[in-house]
C-alpha positions as CSV (number, residue, x, y, z in Angstrom):
1,M,34.0,-12.9,-74.8
2,G,30.5,-14.2,-74.0
3,L,29.2,-15.2,-70.6
4,S,29.0,-18.9,-69.9
5,C,25.6,-20.6,-69.7
6,M,24.3,-21.0,-66.1
7,N,21.8,-23.6,-64.8
8,I,18.8,-21.9,-63.2
9,L,16.3,-23.8,-61.0
10,V,12.9,-22.2,-60.5
11,T,10.7,-23.6,-57.7
12,G,7.0,-22.9,-57.4
13,A,7.0,-22.9,-61.2
14,C,3.2,-23.2,-61.6
15,G,2.4,-20.2,-59.5
16,Q,1.9,-16.6,-60.8
17,L,5.6,-15.6,-60.7
18,G,6.9,-19.0,-61.7
19,S,4.5,-19.0,-64.7
20,A,5.7,-15.5,-65.7
21,L,9.3,-16.6,-65.5
22,Q,8.6,-19.6,-67.8
23,S,7.5,-17.1,-70.4
24,V,10.3,-14.6,-69.9
25,A,13.1,-17.2,-69.7
26,A,12.4,-18.6,-73.1
27,S,14.5,-15.8,-74.6
28,G,17.5,-16.2,-72.3
29,R,21.0,-17.7,-72.8
30,D,20.8,-19.8,-69.6
31,R,19.3,-23.2,-69.0
32,Y,16.2,-22.9,-66.9
33,V,14.6,-25.9,-65.2
34,F,11.1,-25.4,-63.7
35,A,9.9,-27.4,-60.7
36,D,6.7,-27.7,-58.7
37,I,4.8,-30.1,-56.6
38,A,2.0,-29.9,-59.2
39,D,2.1,-31.9,-62.4
40,A,2.5,-29.7,-65.4
41,E,4.0,-29.7,-68.9
42,N,7.7,-28.9,-69.0
43,V,7.8,-28.9,-65.2
44,I,9.7,-31.5,-63.1
45,R,8.2,-32.6,-59.8
46,L,9.9,-31.4,-56.7
47,D,8.6,-31.2,-53.1
48,V,10.6,-28.3,-51.5
49,T,9.6,-29.4,-48.1
50,D,11.7,-32.6,-48.6
51,R,15.2,-31.6,-47.6
52,G,16.9,-34.6,-49.3
53,A,15.0,-34.1,-52.5
54,V,15.9,-30.4,-52.6
55,L,19.6,-31.1,-51.9
56,D,19.6,-33.7,-54.7
57,A,17.9,-31.4,-57.1
58,V,20.2,-28.4,-56.5
59,S,23.3,-30.7,-56.6
60,G,22.2,-31.9,-60.1
61,N,20.9,-35.3,-59.2
62,G,17.5,-36.9,-60.1
63,P,15.2,-35.4,-62.7
64,A,16.8,-31.9,-62.5
65,G,20.2,-33.4,-63.2
66,E,18.9,-35.2,-66.2
67,I,18.3,-31.9,-67.8
68,T,21.6,-30.3,-66.7
69,G,23.7,-33.3,-67.5
70,G,24.4,-33.8,-63.8
71,E,25.6,-30.3,-63.3
72,K,24.6,-28.4,-60.2
73,F,22.5,-25.3,-60.3
74,D,24.2,-21.9,-60.2
75,V,21.0,-20.1,-59.3
76,V,17.8,-21.1,-57.5
77,I,14.8,-18.8,-57.7
78,N,12.2,-19.7,-55.0
79,C,8.7,-18.7,-56.1
80,A,7.1,-21.4,-53.9
81,A,5.0,-20.1,-50.9
82,Y,1.9,-20.6,-48.9
83,T,0.0,-17.5,-49.9
84,D,-3.5,-18.0,-48.6
85,V,-3.4,-15.3,-45.9
86,D,-6.8,-16.1,-44.3
87,R,-6.3,-19.9,-44.2
88,A,-2.8,-19.5,-42.7
89,E,-4.5,-18.2,-39.5
90,D,-6.1,-21.6,-39.1
91,D,-3.2,-23.7,-40.4
92,E,0.0,-22.2,-39.1
93,A,1.9,-25.4,-39.4
94,A,1.3,-25.7,-43.2
95,A,2.2,-22.0,-43.7
96,E,5.4,-22.5,-41.7
97,L,6.3,-25.7,-43.5
98,L,6.3,-24.0,-46.9
99,N,7.2,-20.4,-46.0
100,A,10.0,-21.2,-43.6
101,A,11.1,-24.9,-43.4
102,A,11.1,-25.3,-47.2
103,V,13.1,-22.1,-47.5
104,S,15.6,-23.5,-45.0
105,N,16.0,-26.5,-47.3
106,L,16.6,-24.4,-50.3
107,A,19.0,-22.1,-48.5
108,G,21.0,-25.0,-47.1
109,A,21.3,-26.6,-50.6
110,A,22.3,-23.3,-52.1
111,R,25.0,-22.8,-49.5
112,E,26.3,-26.4,-49.9
113,N,26.6,-26.0,-53.7
114,G,27.7,-22.4,-53.8
115,S,24.5,-21.3,-55.6
116,L,22.8,-18.0,-55.5
117,L,19.3,-18.1,-53.9
118,V,16.8,-15.6,-55.1
119,H,13.9,-15.7,-52.6
120,I,10.6,-13.9,-53.0
121,S,9.1,-12.4,-49.8
122,T,6.3,-10.0,-49.0
123,D,5.2,-6.6,-47.8
124,Y,3.2,-8.5,-45.1
125,V,6.4,-8.6,-43.0
126,F,5.5,-5.1,-42.1
127,G,2.5,-4.2,-39.9
128,G,1.6,-0.9,-41.4
129,A,2.7,1.2,-38.4
130,G,4.6,4.3,-39.3
131,G,2.0,6.5,-41.1
132,N,2.2,6.9,-44.8
133,V,5.9,6.7,-45.4
134,P,6.9,3.9,-47.9
135,F,8.9,1.1,-46.2
136,D,12.6,0.8,-47.2
137,E,14.9,-2.1,-46.4
138,T,16.1,-0.5,-43.1
139,V,12.6,-0.6,-41.5
140,T,12.3,-3.3,-38.8
141,P,9.6,-5.9,-39.8
142,S,6.6,-6.2,-37.5
143,P,4.2,-8.8,-39.1
144,L,0.5,-8.8,-38.0
145,G,-0.4,-12.4,-38.7
146,V,0.7,-15.9,-39.5
147,Y,1.4,-15.3,-43.1
148,G,3.7,-12.4,-42.4
149,R,5.4,-14.1,-39.5
150,T,6.2,-17.3,-41.5
151,K,7.5,-15.3,-44.5
152,L,9.7,-13.3,-42.2
153,K,11.0,-16.5,-40.7
154,G,11.8,-17.6,-44.2
155,E,13.9,-14.5,-44.8
156,E,15.7,-15.2,-41.6
157,E,16.4,-18.8,-42.7
158,V,18.0,-17.4,-45.9
159,I,20.2,-14.9,-44.2
160,G,21.2,-17.2,-41.4
161,S,22.2,-20.0,-43.8
162,G,25.2,-18.1,-45.1
163,C,24.2,-18.7,-48.7
164,R,24.6,-16.1,-51.4
165,H,21.2,-14.5,-51.6
166,I,18.9,-11.9,-53.0
167,V,15.6,-11.5,-51.1
168,I,12.9,-9.6,-52.9
169,R,9.9,-8.3,-51.0
170,T,6.9,-7.6,-53.3
171,A,3.2,-6.8,-52.8
172,W,-0.2,-7.2,-54.3
173,L,0.9,-9.7,-57.0
174,Y,-1.4,-10.3,-59.9
175,S,-1.1,-11.7,-63.4
176,E,-2.8,-13.6,-66.2
177,Y,-2.1,-16.8,-64.2
178,G,-3.8,-18.5,-61.3
179,R,-5.9,-16.7,-58.7
180,N,-5.4,-13.1,-57.8
181,F,-7.4,-9.9,-56.9
182,M,-7.6,-8.6,-60.4
183,K,-9.0,-11.8,-61.8
184,T,-11.5,-12.0,-58.9
185,I,-12.7,-8.5,-59.7
186,L,-13.1,-9.3,-63.3
187,G,-15.3,-12.2,-62.3
188,L,-17.4,-10.2,-59.9
189,I,-18.0,-7.2,-62.2
190,S,-19.1,-9.6,-64.9
191,S,-21.8,-11.2,-62.7
192,R,-23.0,-8.6,-60.3
193,E,-24.6,-5.2,-60.4
194,R,-22.8,-3.8,-57.4
195,I,-19.7,-4.7,-55.3
196,N,-18.0,-3.1,-52.3
197,V,-14.2,-2.9,-52.2
198,V,-12.1,-1.5,-49.3
199,F,-10.5,1.9,-49.7
200,D,-8.6,2.1,-46.4
201,Q,-5.8,-0.2,-47.3
202,A,-3.1,1.3,-49.5
203,G,-0.3,-0.3,-51.4
204,T,0.9,-0.9,-54.9
205,P,-0.2,-3.7,-57.3
206,T,2.7,-5.7,-58.8
207,Y,2.4,-7.3,-62.2
208,A,4.2,-10.7,-62.0
209,G,5.4,-10.2,-65.6
210,D,7.3,-7.1,-64.6
211,L,8.9,-8.8,-61.5
212,A,9.8,-11.8,-63.7
213,E,11.5,-9.6,-66.2
214,A,13.4,-7.8,-63.4
215,I,14.7,-11.1,-62.0
216,F,15.6,-12.3,-65.5
217,Y,17.5,-9.1,-66.2
218,I,19.5,-9.4,-63.0
219,I,20.5,-13.0,-63.8
220,E,21.0,-12.5,-67.5
221,N,23.4,-9.6,-66.8
222,R,25.1,-11.3,-63.9
223,L,24.3,-8.4,-61.5
224,A,24.0,-10.4,-58.3
225,E,27.7,-10.6,-57.5
226,G,28.5,-8.2,-54.7
227,N,24.9,-7.2,-54.4
228,C,23.5,-9.8,-52.0
229,G,20.8,-8.6,-49.6
230,I,17.2,-7.6,-49.2
231,Y,15.4,-5.5,-51.8
232,H,11.9,-4.2,-52.4
233,Y,10.1,-4.4,-55.7
234,S,6.5,-3.5,-56.7
235,N,5.2,-1.3,-59.5
236,E,5.4,2.4,-59.0
237,G,2.6,4.5,-57.5
238,V,0.1,4.1,-54.7
239,C,-3.5,3.0,-54.7
240,S,-6.2,1.4,-52.6
241,W,-7.9,-1.9,-53.4
242,Y,-10.8,0.2,-54.4
243,D,-8.7,2.1,-56.9
244,F,-7.3,-1.1,-58.3
245,A,-10.8,-2.5,-58.8
246,K,-12.0,0.7,-60.4
247,M,-9.1,0.8,-62.9
248,T,-9.5,-2.9,-63.7
249,A,-13.2,-2.3,-64.5
250,L,-12.4,0.8,-66.6
251,Y,-9.6,-0.7,-68.6
252,S,-11.6,-3.9,-69.4
253,D,-14.7,-1.8,-70.2
254,R,-16.8,-3.5,-67.6
255,T,-18.5,-0.5,-66.0
256,D,-22.0,-1.7,-65.7
257,C,-21.2,-3.0,-62.2
258,R,-21.2,-0.3,-59.6
259,I,-18.1,-0.4,-57.5
260,E,-18.4,1.3,-54.1
261,P,-15.7,2.1,-51.5
262,C,-16.0,0.6,-48.1
263,H,-14.1,0.2,-44.8
264,S,-12.1,-2.9,-43.9
265,S,-14.3,-3.3,-40.9
266,E,-17.2,-4.2,-43.2
267,F,-15.4,-7.5,-44.0
268,P,-14.7,-9.2,-40.7
269,S,-11.6,-11.3,-40.8
270,K,-9.2,-13.2,-38.6
271,V,-6.4,-11.4,-40.5
272,R,-5.2,-8.0,-39.7
273,R,-4.0,-6.6,-43.0
274,P,-1.5,-3.7,-43.2
275,S,-3.4,-0.4,-43.8
276,Y,-0.4,1.1,-45.6
277,S,2.3,-1.2,-47.1
278,V,3.9,0.8,-49.9
279,L,7.4,-0.4,-50.6
280,D,10.3,2.0,-51.3
281,K,12.1,0.7,-54.4
282,T,15.0,3.2,-54.4
283,L,17.7,0.6,-53.5
284,F,16.5,-1.9,-56.1
285,K,16.6,0.7,-58.9
286,K,20.0,2.2,-57.9
287,T,21.6,-1.2,-57.5
288,F,20.4,-2.9,-60.6
289,G,19.6,0.0,-62.9
290,I,16.1,-1.2,-63.7
291,E,13.2,1.2,-64.5
292,I,10.0,0.1,-62.8
293,P,6.7,0.7,-64.6
294,Y,3.8,2.6,-63.1
295,W,1.0,0.4,-61.9
296,T,-1.7,1.4,-64.3
297,D,0.6,0.9,-67.3
298,S,1.3,-2.6,-66.1
299,L,-2.4,-3.3,-65.5
300,R,-3.0,-2.3,-69.0
301,K,-0.3,-4.6,-70.3
302,C,-1.7,-7.6,-68.3
303,L,-5.2,-7.0,-69.7
304,E,-3.8,-6.6,-73.2
305,N,-2.1,-10.0,-72.8
306,M,-5.5,-11.4,-71.8
307,N,-7.2,-9.7,-74.7
308,L,-9.4,-7.8,-72.3
309,F,-8.1,-4.2,-72.7
310,H,-10.3,-1.8,-74.6
311,P,-8.2,1.0,-76.2
312,H,-10.9,3.6,-75.9
313,C,-10.7,3.2,-72.1
314,D,-7.1,4.4,-72.0
315,V,-7.2,7.2,-69.4
316,R,-3.8,8.5,-70.6
317,K,-5.5,9.8,-73.8
318,K,-8.1,11.8,-71.9
């Protein structure tokens, strides 16, 4: 007997992960509705900071309900967030509105409708203290700045609401869509002879396409029941921002620009970034049975999708 179709609402649909989910969900059995504050094709308008609008949407009223036939949403995937880490230091109110208050709205609506909330959080909830041991879900968060604090508060809103939930902390997200480190590096190495990139911050790049596929797999196979909680997801492996930049240049065959390693102190900032924020994915893999790709394989896949990967640059053949 086949599984019944579910209604899935995705907020922040125009961001990196939301855009990746739009691509992945096209092959699914469920009915996906994509929402964002921005105007875009096949995306309904929804301001997640408006509690009433959120409750109406999740309940199956308004534009969202017109697509579901007035049925409520079984799952809400929240990809909306204030992610400008530097600007958050100067505008904490805006960061808290989107990273905490809006999450409270979604969690409350999910609880009221009996929906599952899949909420995306960040490695920035950790401060980097603890040496070079990857963070698992039992480590007590200790955010260093506004972005991390507001994202942690969002997690607390989800858990405190009593709704069914899966919170996924991820890190160093990049993709074909929007603004991200990989695309910034591609622009810089195309226009400059030399750039400096920090080597004293270690983590793991996460391809949004991989994370979208993992979320899709959990929902498609109805794996959330009995598995509510906090999980960590990034690609496998460890690197510095310098390593990420070097591999991006190598795989795209843009090696004319000289990329030099430098210290974080050479880029003064109001933000204290974690020096080591590698996430332990053991619980995620054991719970959902999902194999996570190595970060360079995923970088290659992303660049292939952008028609920027050069096969002769594949280090695995050397």
